[in-house]
Backbone bond lengths (Angstrom), bond angles and torsions (degrees), N, CA, C in turn:
res aa  C-N    CA-C-N  psi(-1)  N-CA   C-N-CA  omega(-1)  CA-C   N-CA-C  phi
1 M - - - 1.459 - - 1.525 108.60 -
2 G 1.332 116.81 128.32 1.478 120.14 -175.05 1.522 113.12 -88.44
3 I 1.248 111.62 63.53 1.498 122.76 179.67 1.494 108.23 -88.14
4 I 1.385 118.79 137.23 1.362 125.55 -177.83 1.527 112.35 -124.67
5 G 1.389 116.56 135.92 1.431 118.88 -173.69 1.560 110.19 -69.95
6 N 1.331 115.29 154.15 1.476 118.93 -172.83 1.581 110.91 -118.39
7 L 1.320 114.91 11.64 1.465 117.22 179.78 1.652 108.12 -105.99
8 S 1.281 113.85 144.76 1.437 116.41 178.93 1.491 110.04 -86.64
9 S 1.313 116.88 165.88 1.522 119.33 177.60 1.497 111.57 -59.38
10 D 1.250 119.72 -38.52 1.521 127.19 -177.98 1.593 103.03 -64.41
11 Q 1.346 121.35 -45.14 1.437 120.33 -179.43 1.494 113.69 -67.68
12 L 1.376 116.07 -33.77 1.500 119.94 174.23 1.495 110.80 -67.55
13 D 1.281 120.63 -42.59 1.418 130.51 179.27 1.712 105.19 -54.85
14 S 1.210 110.47 -53.11 1.440 117.89 -179.68 1.486 115.16 -58.84
15 F 1.300 114.38 -47.00 1.486 126.19 176.70 1.558 109.46 -58.80
16 N 1.401 117.52 -47.90 1.426 122.15 176.49 1.524 115.01 -60.57
17 S 1.335 113.58 -35.77 1.419 121.17 -173.98 1.582 107.96 -85.43
18 Q 1.212 121.42 -47.58 1.489 123.93 -174.11 1.702 114.63 -86.75
19 G 1.307 105.51 -29.20 1.415 107.49 -176.18 1.589 112.52 93.47
20 F 1.336 122.39 -2.56 1.329 122.46 -174.91 1.634 107.16 -158.58
21 L 1.190 118.50 158.07 1.540 118.24 -177.61 1.474 103.53 -155.45
22 V 1.399 114.71 134.19 1.472 126.16 174.50 1.445 112.16 -96.65
23 L 1.359 115.93 121.59 1.520 119.34 177.52 1.544 107.39 -111.65
24 E 1.276 117.34 100.10 1.489 122.12 -174.81 1.570 112.57 -66.62
25 S 1.297 115.67 147.25 1.494 119.34 178.85 1.486 114.43 54.95
26 F 1.282 117.05 35.58 1.504 124.99 178.37 1.551 109.64 -61.67
27 A 1.367 110.05 -48.42 1.480 117.39 -175.64 1.487 107.61 -107.98
28 S 1.341 115.41 139.58 1.456 121.49 -176.58 1.529 108.99 -78.42
29 P 1.324 116.38 160.01 1.531 118.46 177.45 1.520 114.08 -60.53
30 E 1.358 114.23 -24.45 1.500 119.35 176.00 1.385 110.59 -72.51
31 E 1.327 120.42 -43.10 1.502 127.56 -178.19 1.545 105.65 -63.82
32 I 1.307 120.11 -44.68 1.490 126.06 -175.63 1.588 103.35 -63.24
33 D 1.394 117.45 -53.51 1.461 120.76 -174.79 1.435 112.81 -58.43
34 A 1.327 116.19 -38.49 1.478 121.57 -178.25 1.620 111.57 -62.59
35 M 1.348 111.15 -47.87 1.406 116.21 -179.50 1.560 115.39 -69.47
36 M 1.305 112.61 -40.37 1.495 118.31 173.41 1.540 113.95 -61.46
37 K 1.266 116.57 -43.23 1.504 120.84 -177.10 1.520 108.34 -68.19
38 R 1.380 115.15 -38.71 1.425 115.13 178.25 1.525 115.33 -66.69
39 M 1.347 112.44 -40.44 1.558 117.11 175.02 1.579 108.02 -57.74
40 E 1.375 115.27 -42.64 1.441 117.49 -175.74 1.597 108.50 -59.38
41 Q 1.302 114.26 -41.50 1.456 122.01 177.32 1.577 112.13 -59.10
42 L 1.358 114.25 -48.10 1.459 123.12 -175.87 1.516 110.50 -62.57
43 L 1.412 114.30 -37.77 1.421 120.84 -176.72 1.591 108.38 -73.76
44 H 1.327 118.51 -31.66 1.405 128.03 179.17 1.551 106.50 -64.82
45 E 1.331 115.09 -43.03 1.555 122.33 -172.32 1.580 109.58 -82.99
46 F 1.400 116.01 -15.67 1.404 114.87 -172.08 1.609 112.35 -77.08
47 D 1.272 113.27 135.38 1.458 121.08 -177.56 1.512 107.63 -88.49
48 C 1.250 121.14 95.71 1.460 122.95 -174.26 1.476 116.37 -60.62
49 F 1.324 117.32 -16.06 1.536 125.07 173.62 1.571 113.28 -80.93
50 S 1.318 113.67 -8.23 1.476 117.26 -175.73 1.579 112.04 -79.10
51 T 1.362 115.34 -25.65 1.382 122.14 177.32 1.466 109.49 -151.66
52 T 1.432 118.71 154.07 1.451 123.78 171.57 1.466 104.04 -131.52
53 S 1.361 120.87 41.60 1.419 125.29 179.69 1.602 109.27 -72.97
54 I 1.267 121.99 123.26 1.400 129.30 -179.20 1.344 112.71 -103.97
55 F 1.419 121.03 130.96 1.449 125.19 174.54 1.469 111.59 -100.72
56 S 1.336 115.75 124.01 1.416 125.26 172.54 1.532 117.57 -134.27
57 T 1.340 123.43 136.36 1.406 116.93 177.98 1.575 107.18 -95.58
58 K 1.293 117.97 -0.02 1.412 119.94 175.88 1.551 111.85 -83.09
59 N 1.225 113.24 -34.43 1.400 122.69 179.64 1.557 111.51 -132.37
60 Q 1.328 113.82 80.58 1.399 120.01 -176.64 1.402 116.61 -68.64
61 Q 1.352 122.57 -26.09 1.402 128.20 178.38 1.545 108.98 -62.39
62 Q 1.469 117.74 -37.64 1.321 120.60 176.65 1.524 116.01 -63.55
63 S 1.313 116.16 -22.52 1.424 122.63 -171.19 1.491 114.14 -90.62
64 T 1.362 117.77 -8.44 1.425 123.18 -169.24 1.478 115.40 -105.75
65 D 1.343 121.88 63.70 1.449 126.36 171.97 1.632 105.38 -90.79
66 N 1.281 117.60 -176.72 1.433 123.76 178.55 1.498 111.67 -62.47
67 Y 1.365 114.76 -37.35 1.507 118.07 173.46 1.549 111.57 -51.79
68 F 1.365 114.81 -45.78 1.379 119.12 -173.43 1.682 106.09 -70.11
69 F 1.248 116.00 -44.70 1.443 115.99 -176.56 1.587 111.51 -66.35
70 E 1.169 116.43 -39.07 1.535 122.01 178.41 1.486 109.68 -66.08
71 S 1.390 120.46 -28.42 1.469 123.82 -178.02 1.533 114.55 -56.11
72 A 1.353 117.68 -15.86 1.540 126.21 -176.49 1.531 104.24 -60.69
73 E 1.246 123.24 -26.24 1.465 123.43 -174.62 1.502 111.45 -128.21
74 N 1.402 117.11 20.77 1.425 122.82 -175.48 1.515 108.85 -138.40
75 V 1.407 113.28 -179.81 1.535 121.20 171.28 1.465 103.15 -106.28
76 S 1.355 121.77 106.60 1.402 120.76 -172.76 1.554 108.37 -123.40
77 F 1.378 116.36 157.31 1.405 119.02 -173.58 1.495 112.92 -119.30
78 F 1.310 120.07 134.55 1.343 124.16 -171.47 1.623 111.66 -128.74
79 F 1.220 115.62 131.01 1.548 117.82 -172.45 1.491 107.76 -90.83
80 E 1.404 111.25 155.60 1.412 123.16 169.11 1.529 112.57 -63.91
81 E 1.346 116.08 148.13 1.476 120.80 178.72 1.550 113.66 -54.56
82 K 1.461 112.88 -39.22 1.362 121.18 -170.45 1.547 106.34 -97.55
83 A 1.274 118.19 20.34 1.560 117.60 -176.57 1.605 110.99 -78.77
84 F 1.331 115.36 -30.39 1.478 114.74 -177.05 1.476 112.79 -101.38
85 G 1.310 118.76 151.20 1.366 127.75 174.31 1.609 109.98 -87.57
86 D 1.336 111.81 175.36 1.584 119.00 -178.01 1.483 109.13 -59.23
87 D 1.355 117.92 -28.48 1.390 123.98 -176.03 1.571 112.71 -80.22
88 G 1.329 116.93 -4.61 1.528 123.49 -178.65 1.448 114.30 87.70
89 N 1.378 115.69 -2.66 1.434 117.56 179.08 1.514 117.26 -93.90
90 L 1.286 122.03 157.99 1.481 124.42 178.85 1.491 105.94 -58.45
91 R 1.346 119.63 138.20 1.440 124.79 170.24 1.576 113.45 -70.00
92 Q 1.392 112.17 -32.22 1.400 116.18 -175.09 1.593 106.24 -147.88
93 Q 1.388 116.86 -178.59 1.422 116.76 -172.27 1.544 113.27 -64.65
94 K 1.305 113.05 152.37 1.489 113.42 -173.24 1.486 115.16 -60.44
95 E 1.221 122.63 -26.80 1.467 124.99 175.99 1.451 113.95 -60.28
96 L 1.389 116.09 -25.02 1.420 121.65 -177.27 1.519 112.57 -107.81
97 S 1.331 110.81 14.26 1.609 119.20 -175.26 1.425 113.88 -114.10
98 I 1.382 121.71 -16.02 1.350 125.09 -171.67 1.538 113.19 -84.48
99 N 1.259 117.62 129.77 1.603 123.32 176.51 1.459 110.77 -72.34
100 K 1.349 114.67 -54.55 1.455 123.60 -177.95 1.458 114.04 -153.81
101 V 1.403 112.29 160.17 1.487 118.37 166.16 1.547 107.29 -120.84
102 G 1.310 117.27 130.00 1.515 118.17 178.77 1.549 107.53 -159.73
103 H 1.296 113.58 -174.09 1.432 135.26 2.89 1.506 111.29 -119.70
104 A 1.410 120.10 10.63 1.491 118.93 -179.08 1.506 110.73 -128.94
105 L 1.292 112.01 40.80 1.530 117.92 178.17 1.577 105.45 -61.31
106 H 1.346 121.72 -39.36 1.390 127.82 -173.54 1.609 111.31 -65.67
107 E 1.338 115.07 -16.75 1.532 118.61 179.90 1.562 107.64 -105.11
108 I 1.348 121.37 -36.48 1.401 127.00 -168.23 1.575 115.70 -88.20
109 E 1.347 111.17 -47.34 1.394 121.69 -170.51 1.592 114.34 -95.56
110 P 1.322 117.09 110.50 1.465 117.42 -176.81 1.423 119.42 -43.74
111 A 1.285 121.34 -50.69 1.475 124.01 -179.12 1.464 114.04 -55.41
112 F 1.328 115.04 -39.22 1.538 122.49 178.68 1.476 110.33 -77.80
113 K 1.342 114.94 -38.57 1.430 114.39 -179.34 1.582 113.64 -65.92
114 K 1.364 107.61 -41.10 1.563 112.90 178.11 1.505 111.33 -54.93
115 F 1.250 121.81 -44.06 1.461 122.93 -179.10 1.568 106.83 -74.47
116 S 1.225 122.33 -44.75 1.436 124.92 -177.36 1.578 116.35 -63.59
117 S 1.270 113.12 -22.14 1.491 117.09 -176.65 1.536 106.06 -115.11
118 S 1.321 119.19 13.90 1.459 118.47 179.13 1.446 115.98 -69.30
119 E 1.396 117.23 155.30 1.412 120.27 173.89 1.554 120.36 -48.91
120 K 1.283 111.47 -40.07 1.511 114.73 -179.85 1.594 111.67 -73.16
121 F 1.335 116.17 -31.86 1.420 119.05 171.69 1.507 113.33 -62.28
122 S 1.315 114.84 -49.17 1.511 120.35 178.65 1.586 109.34 -65.96
123 S 1.293 122.05 -32.17 1.379 128.24 179.41 1.518 108.43 -64.92
124 L 1.327 115.79 -42.61 1.428 120.97 177.55 1.563 113.41 -61.05
125 M 1.350 114.08 -48.07 1.447 119.35 178.08 1.543 109.98 -64.29
126 F 1.277 119.74 -36.84 1.494 121.82 171.94 1.476 115.99 -57.75
127 S 1.305 112.51 -41.01 1.477 120.62 178.29 1.534 111.66 -58.88
128 L 1.416 112.53 -39.59 1.391 120.44 -177.50 1.536 116.18 -80.64
129 G 1.344 114.62 -2.11 1.508 117.04 170.61 1.432 111.93 111.88
130 Y 1.281 123.29 -6.52 1.548 126.69 -170.85 1.428 107.17 -63.28
131 K 1.373 112.30 134.94 1.489 120.91 171.69 1.549 116.57 -93.82
132 R 1.336 109.60 -40.62 1.437 116.16 -177.73 1.609 111.81 -148.02
133 P 1.347 110.65 68.77 1.544 114.96 -169.02 1.385 113.54 -76.14
134 V 1.324 116.50 147.33 1.527 121.62 167.19 1.485 108.76 -128.57
135 V 1.403 114.10 143.18 1.447 116.32 172.08 1.543 103.25 -80.37
136 I 1.343 116.83 115.20 1.525 121.48 -179.12 1.512 116.00 -88.00
137 Q 1.409 115.65 -15.11 1.397 116.30 175.16 1.515 105.69 -165.50
138 S 1.317 117.68 161.38 1.567 123.82 175.39 1.488 106.56 -155.80
139 M 1.337 116.00 141.12 1.386 128.88 -174.10 1.645 110.78 -131.69
140 Y 1.186 115.76 144.10 1.425 123.41 164.53 1.513 107.64 -105.71
141 I 1.323 117.44 114.67 1.474 123.30 -170.12 1.587 105.46 -111.99
142 F 1.358 109.85 124.96 1.447 117.00 -176.14 1.570 118.11 -86.66
143 K 1.311 114.85 -32.54 1.513 123.49 -167.74 1.567 107.88 32.64
144 Q 1.328 109.61 77.42 1.549 117.91 -170.32 1.588 110.02 -63.74
145 P 1.360 116.54 153.88 1.383 118.41 175.89 1.535 110.94 -65.10
146 G 1.405 112.55 130.37 1.480 117.76 177.10 1.481 117.21 82.32
147 I 1.324 118.29 -33.28 1.414 121.08 -174.20 1.569 114.43 -123.90
148 G 1.307 116.80 -2.95 1.462 120.91 -176.02 1.466 109.65 -58.00
149 G 1.309 113.39 122.12 1.576 119.14 -167.63 1.466 115.72 -73.68
150 E 1.323 118.28 150.67 1.439 123.04 172.84 1.488 110.48 -67.59
151 V 1.312 114.08 144.42 1.526 123.62 171.89 1.477 106.09 -115.15
152 V 1.395 110.92 111.86 1.468 118.01 -176.38 1.488 114.45 -65.74
153 P 1.340 119.83 161.77 1.537 123.33 179.13 1.549 109.21 -54.74
154 H 1.268 117.75 129.45 1.454 126.73 -176.76 1.571 111.34 -157.25
155 Q 1.278 111.98 164.36 1.435 125.90 168.19 1.526 113.25 -119.92
156 D 1.261 114.61 134.62 1.461 120.52 -175.52 1.534 117.42 -63.15
157 N 1.430 113.24 -27.60 1.405 116.65 173.56 1.473 114.89 -66.88
158 S 1.351 121.39 -18.85 1.369 127.15 -179.04 1.623 108.08 -60.69
159 F 1.318 115.86 -33.84 1.454 123.39 -163.76 1.594 108.84 -102.99
160 L 1.426 111.70 -28.43 1.501 113.30 -169.87 1.494 102.72 -137.98
161 Y 1.344 118.19 75.00 1.451 127.36 -171.67 1.527 112.27 -97.04
162 T 1.368 107.97 129.84 1.461 118.00 169.93 1.625 107.89 -121.64
163 E 1.344 114.31 156.95 1.348 122.53 176.92 1.476 114.63 -107.78
164 P 1.302 123.87 107.69 1.556 128.15 1.35 1.635 105.19 -69.06
165 P 1.341 115.13 166.35 1.371 121.05 178.39 1.592 113.60 -66.61
166 T 1.309 116.60 136.28 1.499 117.17 -172.84 1.635 110.74 -139.38
167 C 1.273 115.01 3.11 1.525 116.97 -169.42 1.558 112.37 -72.31
168 T 1.298 118.65 131.99 1.490 120.83 172.32 1.540 103.94 -130.87
169 G 1.389 106.48 139.01 1.513 118.39 -176.06 1.627 107.90 -94.37
170 L 1.248 115.60 131.34 1.589 121.42 176.63 1.428 106.34 -117.19
171 W 1.382 119.38 110.76 1.397 125.33 -170.77 1.513 110.94 -120.65
172 L 1.341 112.78 102.66 1.519 119.62 -174.80 1.505 114.26 -94.26
173 A 1.296 117.12 119.30 1.451 120.65 176.92 1.555 109.70 -73.37
174 L 1.257 114.47 117.94 1.475 120.71 -178.97 1.623 106.45 -93.14
175 E 1.281 115.51 -20.66 1.561 130.75 171.83 1.492 109.64 -129.11
176 D 1.249 115.12 158.21 1.449 118.95 170.50 1.457 114.23 -58.11
177 A 1.329 117.55 130.90 1.504 120.21 -176.56 1.558 108.60 -111.22
178 T 1.258 119.97 120.71 1.488 126.84 -173.73 1.517 106.79 -126.36
179 I 1.315 109.91 170.68 1.502 117.63 175.90 1.476 109.13 -62.20
180 T 1.330 114.64 -37.64 1.486 122.49 -173.80 1.624 108.71 -65.67
181 N 1.277 121.62 -36.03 1.510 121.32 -176.05 1.547 114.78 -112.38
182 G 1.356 114.86 20.76 1.396 118.91 170.16 1.510 116.07 89.96
183 C 1.393 122.13 52.00 1.274 127.23 173.51 1.524 116.31 -66.72
184 L 1.274 120.41 170.62 1.475 123.08 172.72 1.530 111.29 -70.54
185 W 1.328 113.24 151.37 1.436 117.16 173.88 1.573 102.77 -137.09
186 A 1.265 118.35 148.62 1.466 124.82 -176.30 1.557 111.72 -146.52
187 I 1.357 111.30 157.49 1.440 115.99 176.91 1.552 102.47 -101.32
188 P 1.363 123.65 113.39 1.422 125.41 -173.85 1.587 108.07 -67.31
189 G 1.282 109.68 132.93 1.507 117.33 173.89 1.585 111.41 81.41
190 S 1.312 118.50 2.75 1.514 123.99 -177.35 1.525 111.87 -64.93
191 Q 1.376 114.54 -23.40 1.476 113.68 -176.75 1.435 113.62 -77.43
192 K 1.353 116.97 -2.66 1.493 118.14 171.55 1.445 114.78 -76.67
193 N 1.333 114.95 -15.73 1.483 122.15 177.27 1.517 117.93 -80.00
194 G 1.367 113.30 -2.73 1.451 121.29 178.31 1.611 114.10 77.26
195 L 1.326 118.29 -171.37 1.365 124.84 -170.96 1.552 105.32 -90.44
196 V 1.361 113.11 133.55 1.481 116.96 -174.35 1.555 112.29 -99.92
197 R 1.341 117.87 -24.99 1.542 115.96 175.91 1.589 104.03 -164.80
198 R 1.346 113.36 163.40 1.470 121.88 174.09 1.385 111.36 -121.77
199 M 1.325 116.16 156.65 1.523 126.15 168.69 1.437 107.41 -96.43
200 I 1.360 118.36 121.16 1.478 123.11 -176.12 1.485 107.91 -110.69
201 R 1.362 115.52 134.92 1.415 119.00 169.51 1.484 112.40 -97.97
202 G 1.418 116.89 121.73 1.400 123.29 -179.50 1.572 106.61 -122.40
203 E 1.345 114.85 -164.45 1.417 122.81 -177.61 1.552 112.17 -65.02
204 E 1.346 111.32 -29.83 1.515 113.72 -177.37 1.435 117.39 -92.87
205 G 1.348 111.20 5.54 1.531 116.68 -179.50 1.624 106.21 122.24
206 V 1.305 114.98 -139.47 1.444 119.80 175.96 1.478 114.13 -116.96
207 S 1.304 114.75 153.94 1.425 122.24 176.36 1.526 110.17 -159.13
208 F 1.362 115.09 156.03 1.385 120.80 179.14 1.521 115.00 -89.14
209 D 1.350 117.69 146.17 1.496 115.90 -173.16 1.540 108.14 -85.10
210 R 1.305 117.91 -13.60 1.423 123.38 179.79 1.458 111.82 -138.79
211 P 1.293 128.32 157.71 1.414 128.37 172.55 1.492 113.66 -72.68
212 L 1.316 118.94 161.41 1.507 122.20 -177.21 1.432 101.76 -76.36
213 P 1.420 116.32 129.99 1.500 122.43 175.25 1.599 109.65 -65.87
214 M 1.206 114.22 158.45 1.513 118.91 170.69 1.523 110.00 -86.90
215 Y 1.290 115.07 132.10 1.441 120.17 174.42 1.427 115.58 -117.68
216 D 1.352 117.03 148.59 1.446 120.09 179.46 1.532 105.92 -87.38
217 Q 1.354 114.65 126.03 1.446 120.53 -172.45 1.642 107.53 -67.34
218 K 1.330 114.50 -23.70 1.441 114.11 -178.68 1.592 115.27 -66.25
219 D 1.429 111.35 -16.14 1.432 117.32 173.46 1.449 121.44 -77.64
220 F 1.268 115.50 -13.30 1.441 123.96 -179.80 1.561 111.28 -85.54
221 V 1.379 111.39 142.27 1.490 115.31 177.00 1.609 102.80 -122.13
222 P 1.420 114.33 144.19 1.388 112.61 -177.72 1.656 109.98 -85.87
223 I 1.258 114.02 149.53 1.481 122.85 -179.73 1.555 110.70 -112.75
224 E 1.360 111.93 78.18 1.445 119.30 178.55 1.490 111.78 -80.09
225 V 1.339 114.31 130.05 1.544 116.66 -171.01 1.550 108.57 -141.25
226 K 1.260 112.26 155.30 1.516 118.57 178.31 1.506 107.53 -85.19
227 A 1.248 117.74 162.29 1.562 120.64 174.51 1.540 104.23 -63.40
228 G 1.384 110.16 141.22 1.478 121.35 179.78 1.463 111.44 95.92
229 S 1.383 122.42 -10.47 1.489 124.77 -179.36 1.529 104.57 -81.29
230 M 1.281 106.78 143.15 1.550 114.86 174.74 1.621 105.59 -112.29
231 V 1.314 112.44 130.90 1.464 119.87 175.74 1.511 104.36 -107.19
232 V 1.481 111.59 123.96 1.476 116.92 -176.48 1.483 100.51 -101.11
233 I 1.332 118.90 130.06 1.555 127.26 -173.44 1.465 112.41 -117.13
234 H 1.276 119.67 117.72 1.506 119.79 177.46 1.633 105.85 -67.94
235 G 1.226 111.15 145.28 1.482 121.17 -172.83 1.533 112.98 -61.35
236 D 1.281 120.57 -19.17 1.384 126.96 177.18 1.524 118.12 -107.15
237 L 1.340 114.51 8.38 1.426 120.90 -177.34 1.570 106.67 -79.71
238 I 1.338 117.36 129.10 1.401 121.94 168.25 1.437 114.74 -69.70
239 H 1.411 123.03 120.15 1.355 122.76 179.09 1.556 110.65 -151.07
240 Q 1.414 111.57 164.24 1.500 112.66 -171.41 1.557 103.58 -156.98
241 S 1.302 115.42 176.89 1.513 120.42 162.46 1.522 108.69 -147.30
242 F 1.274 119.63 155.50 1.434 124.99 -178.13 1.486 111.54 -95.02
243 E 1.337 121.90 161.16 1.438 127.84 168.92 1.486 111.62 -41.06
244 N 1.326 121.32 147.52 1.463 120.56 175.64 1.532 104.48 -103.02
245 Q 1.335 115.50 104.11 1.438 118.11 -173.99 1.615 103.63 -100.40
246 S 1.317 120.28 6.94 1.443 121.87 177.55 1.466 115.71 -83.56
247 P 1.385 117.86 174.21 1.562 116.58 174.68 1.446 114.82 -86.54
248 K 1.358 113.36 4.05 1.485 117.50 -175.74 1.543 108.61 -108.58
249 S 1.391 117.80 136.51 1.425 122.92 167.99 1.595 112.24 -69.43
250 R 1.236 110.21 167.53 1.518 119.84 175.63 1.528 109.58 -137.32
251 H 1.252 124.30 73.13 1.486 127.81 -178.88 1.556 111.32 -69.51
252 A 1.226 111.29 140.00 1.535 115.01 -178.40 1.598 105.57 -147.24
253 Y 1.277 118.63 154.41 1.445 128.08 173.89 1.512 106.16 -113.03
254 S 1.287 122.41 111.07 1.355 126.59 -174.60 1.598 112.55 -109.16
255 L 1.269 119.44 129.00 1.447 121.37 176.54 1.513 112.18 -128.85
256 H 1.352 120.12 152.55 1.426 125.13 179.40 1.492 103.27 -127.07
257 V 1.335 113.74 134.49 1.498 123.25 -179.91 1.517 106.45 -119.30
258 V 1.371 114.90 144.05 1.465 114.11 172.17 1.586 99.17 -139.59
259 D 1.376 115.67 161.12 1.404 120.17 177.34 1.508 110.89 -92.36
260 T 1.344 114.56 154.46 1.463 119.12 176.37 1.517 116.21 -123.99
261 D 1.319 111.13 23.12 1.485 120.62 -172.00 1.631 101.05 -122.31
262 G 1.298 116.11 114.42 1.463 118.83 -178.21 1.475 120.44 73.22
263 C 1.322 113.97 14.94 1.456 121.07 177.02 1.535 113.12 -150.05
264 K 1.420 112.82 163.19 1.424 110.77 -167.71 1.665 106.90 -125.46
265 W 1.389 113.13 134.28 1.442 113.65 177.69 1.469 111.36 -69.78
266 A 1.383 120.94 130.31 1.436 119.74 -178.25 1.486 117.15 -70.34
267 P 1.318 119.59 123.97 1.496 118.05 -174.12 1.510 118.33 -62.98
268 D 1.392 115.11 -16.57 1.414 122.07 -179.78 1.470 113.75 -94.34
269 N 1.478 118.29 13.29 1.430 119.08 174.23 1.568 106.74 -75.19
270 W 1.392 110.97 161.60 1.518 112.57 179.58 1.515 112.93 -67.33
271 I 1.317 120.08 -27.20 1.457 123.45 178.17 1.527 110.73 -81.45
272 R 1.287 117.76 118.89 1.441 124.69 175.81 1.552 112.24 -130.92
273 R 1.226 110.62 85.58 1.469 122.16 -165.27 1.573 108.61 -73.12
274 K 1.438 118.37 141.07 1.406 121.25 173.53 1.505 110.03 -82.87
275 V 1.357 115.00 -29.57 1.523 117.31 -177.83 1.584 102.11 -117.49
276 E 1.327 118.20 144.01 1.468 121.85 177.93 1.580 104.63 -76.81
277 P 1.369 109.83 139.71 1.562 113.15 175.50 1.563 110.04 -69.17
278 E 1.401 111.86 150.81 1.377 116.96 177.86 1.563 110.63 -80.40
279 P 1.267 128.31 135.98 1.463 128.96 -177.72 1.525 105.82 -73.24
280 L 1.401 114.34 149.62 1.425 124.89 175.90 1.625 108.35 -63.81
281 Y 1.267 117.82 -43.40 1.407 130.01 176.36 1.566 111.23 -159.25
282 V 1.316 110.53 165.17 1.426 114.96 169.13 1.560 108.22 -125.00
283 S 1.340 115.58 130.81 1.456 114.54 -178.43 1.530 105.49 -127.47
């Protein structure tokens, strides 16, 4: 396949140094509109009484029922922690109560599949040195106004581990992301310290093999971006986001890619697919 990388040497140097890279205007307004409109339709069609699965990065154990595990090959809906009142009912309309939709949008939904398998997306992965990359999961993250949950400091390789580690996060801003509405924060260069812990799936569900380290918040820098910007995230980069206490949402489309050439998918990852994912390309 005659694929050509689309990152400059300066961009690659910055990524290798900082552990993240911002690519402005990576997605066109038309691509963003198509994905957001389709998600609006999916939410409208979603029966909120069919599941009450909640997603929380603070209490991962709570998030891992069969509905969660099966979402690896489906389009599944997860509520915010603060979506429900004491009476068990939603505090507000369902469209403002969902934390995320995942984890196979890139395979099942045409608007998302078109972007995720586009030439520019493959070129980006080629620039990063991938030989046979697969998108292993995708999520539409809402960061709802007022209740959009905190995402604690983490590394993507913790959840999507290959031997050797190959995960890269691709975080596309569908709306402007600011300090006010819960943008990403990262510790520049932290990927150089390697992986600190893994989430393991066992018979009892999932658990971490080590406790979450304590981080100094002064070490984090905000990654404020405009809609259409792609944030490329090294699998070992420490990053987080805070609760969205503003009246504005912060929609994003997040994908994670791993290589399948010269490395092995860990059998104790949370994702255990029944069907092998198709590679973006083979080089």
